[in-house]
C-alpha positions as CSV (number, residue, x, y, z in Angstrom):
1,M,84.7,105.3,110.2
2,I,87.9,105.3,108.1
3,Y,86.7,102.1,106.4
4,L,83.5,103.8,105.3
5,R,85.4,106.8,104.1
6,L,87.9,104.6,102.1
7,F,85.0,102.8,100.5
8,L,82.9,105.9,99.6
9,E,85.8,107.9,98.3
10,F,87.0,105.1,96.0
11,F,83.4,104.2,95.1
12,K,83.0,107.8,93.9
13,I,86.2,107.6,91.9
14,G,85.1,104.4,90.3
15,L,81.6,105.7,89.6
16,F,82.5,109.1,88.0
17,T,85.7,108.4,86.1
18,F,85.6,107.3,82.5
19,G,88.6,106.3,80.6
20,G,90.2,103.7,82.9
21,G,92.9,103.8,85.5
22,Y,95.0,106.6,84.1
23,A,92.0,108.9,84.0
24,M,91.5,108.1,87.7
25,I,94.9,109.2,88.8
26,P,94.1,112.9,89.2
27,L,91.0,112.1,91.3
28,I,92.8,109.5,93.4
29,K,95.6,112.0,94.0
30,E,93.1,114.7,95.1
31,V,91.3,112.3,97.5
32,V,94.5,110.8,98.9
33,I,96.1,114.2,99.5
34,N,93.0,115.9,100.9
35,N,92.4,113.1,103.3
36,S,96.1,113.0,104.3
37,W,96.3,109.3,103.5
38,M,99.8,109.9,102.0
39,D,101.9,112.8,100.9
40,E,102.3,113.9,97.3
41,A,105.9,112.6,96.9
42,T,104.8,109.1,98.1
43,F,101.8,109.2,95.8
44,Y,104.0,110.0,92.7
45,S,106.5,107.4,93.7
46,F,103.9,104.7,93.9
47,I,102.5,105.5,90.5
48,G,105.6,103.9,89.0
49,V,105.2,100.9,91.3
50,C,101.6,100.5,90.2
51,E,102.5,100.7,86.5
52,S,105.1,98.0,86.8
53,T,103.0,95.5,88.8
54,P,100.3,93.3,87.2
55,G,96.8,94.6,87.1
56,P,94.9,97.8,86.5
57,I,96.6,100.9,88.0
58,A,93.5,102.2,89.7
59,I,93.0,98.9,91.5
60,N,96.6,98.7,92.5
61,M,96.5,102.3,93.8
62,A,93.3,101.7,95.7
63,T,94.8,98.6,97.3
64,F,98.0,100.4,98.2
65,V,96.1,103.4,99.7
66,G,93.8,101.1,101.7
67,M,96.7,99.0,102.9
68,S,98.6,102.2,103.9
69,C,95.7,103.5,105.9
70,K,94.2,100.4,107.5
71,G,96.1,97.2,106.6
72,V,94.6,94.3,104.7
73,L,91.0,95.1,105.5
74,G,91.5,98.7,104.3
75,A,93.0,97.4,101.1
76,I,90.1,95.1,100.5
77,I,87.5,97.9,101.2
78,A,89.3,100.5,99.0
79,T,89.7,98.0,96.2
80,L,86.0,96.9,96.4
81,G,85.0,100.6,96.4
82,V,86.9,101.4,93.2
83,T,85.8,98.2,91.3
84,L,82.2,97.9,92.4
85,P,80.8,100.7,90.2
86,S,82.5,99.3,87.0
87,F,81.2,95.8,87.9
88,I,77.6,97.1,88.3
89,I,77.7,99.4,85.2
90,I,79.2,96.6,83.0
91,I,76.5,94.2,84.0
92,L,73.8,96.8,83.2
93,V,75.4,97.8,80.0
94,A,76.0,94.3,78.8
95,S,72.3,93.5,79.4
96,I,71.2,96.3,77.0
97,L,74.3,96.9,75.0
98,K,72.9,96.3,71.5
99,R,70.2,98.9,71.9
100,M,72.4,101.4,73.6
101,L,75.0,101.5,70.8
102,D,72.4,102.5,68.3
103,N,71.1,105.3,70.5
104,K,72.1,108.8,69.3
105,Y,72.1,110.2,72.9
106,V,74.5,107.5,74.1
107,N,76.8,108.2,71.1
108,A,76.6,111.9,71.9
109,F,77.5,111.2,75.5
110,F,80.5,109.1,74.5
111,N,81.6,111.8,72.1
112,G,81.4,114.4,74.8
113,V,83.3,112.3,77.3
114,K,86.2,111.4,75.0
115,P,88.0,114.8,75.2
116,I,88.0,114.9,79.0
117,I,89.4,111.3,79.1
118,I,92.2,112.3,76.8
119,S,92.9,115.5,78.8
120,L,93.0,113.6,82.1
121,I,95.4,111.0,80.8
122,L,97.6,113.7,79.0
123,T,97.7,115.8,82.1
124,T,98.7,112.9,84.3
125,G,101.5,112.0,81.8
126,I,102.8,115.6,81.7
127,I,102.7,115.9,85.5
128,L,104.6,112.6,85.9
129,L,107.2,113.7,83.4
130,F,107.8,117.0,85.2
131,K,107.8,115.4,88.6
132,S,110.3,112.8,87.5
133,L,112.6,115.5,86.1
134,G,112.5,117.5,89.3
135,Y,109.5,119.7,89.4
136,V,108.5,120.5,93.0
137,S,106.3,123.6,92.6
138,L,105.9,126.6,90.4
139,S,108.8,128.3,92.2
140,E,111.0,125.2,92.7
141,F,112.6,122.8,90.2
142,N,115.4,120.5,91.3
143,F,116.6,119.0,88.1
144,N,117.1,115.2,88.3
145,I,119.9,114.3,85.9
146,K,119.4,110.6,86.5
147,S,115.8,110.7,85.4
148,F,116.6,112.8,82.4
149,I,119.3,110.3,81.3
150,I,116.9,107.4,81.7
151,L,114.2,109.2,79.8
152,I,116.6,110.0,76.9
153,I,118.0,106.4,76.8
154,L,114.4,104.9,76.8
155,F,113.3,107.3,74.1
156,I,116.3,106.3,71.9
157,I,115.6,102.6,72.5
158,M,111.9,103.0,71.7
159,L,112.7,105.0,68.5
160,L,115.4,102.6,67.3
161,Y,113.2,99.6,68.0
162,K,110.4,101.2,66.0
163,L,112.7,102.0,63.1
164,C,114.4,98.6,63.0
165,F,111.4,96.3,63.6
166,K,108.5,98.6,62.3
167,K,106.5,98.0,65.4
168,S,106.3,99.2,69.0
169,I,108.4,97.5,71.6
170,N,106.6,95.0,73.9
171,T,105.4,96.8,77.0
172,I,106.7,94.1,79.4
173,L,110.1,94.1,77.8
174,F,110.2,97.9,77.9
175,I,109.3,97.9,81.6
176,L,112.1,95.4,82.3
177,I,114.6,97.4,80.2
178,S,113.5,100.6,82.0
179,A,114.0,98.9,85.4
180,G,117.4,97.6,84.4
181,I,118.5,101.0,83.2
182,G,117.2,102.7,86.3
183,I,119.1,100.2,88.5
184,L,122.3,100.6,86.4
185,I,122.2,104.5,86.4
186,N,121.6,104.6,90.2
187,I,124.6,102.2,90.8
188,I,126.8,104.3,88.6
């Protein structure tokens, strides 16, 4: 029964979320917490792991949740659930793409969906920022000085790189620098 639940929950997430993996994070969090598949602290910790491993974050998260619940088979089923809707939709869209893009209702739909995608991604970013700095609940905040120092150092590096080279820092390089700084700060 848990296998069917994993598949259906991640299938719904994959089917009803527009905007990619980051837009899926709030829905995945809700499903994972409501089904007691992991606690909130573990969920937020794993977001960092998912962001620093190859592949789309939603697929990585589905795989991890499935693996946590029911091992390799659970990972396969959750991953299949989250990816199958996109696969089906892309095949359908690709077959009629040219006509769809000229349709005013399709364009109106995409214009209506864009703000919610932006708000989901922005909300996730703000929540991750506050969680990393020590936010526990509305009445509890345990300031994490190490995370704050890392955040400031990374911001300075990003800003200096942008000023010196007139372009954004390579994401992979930035992740490696971030990991190195995190290790260094925690050793000190």
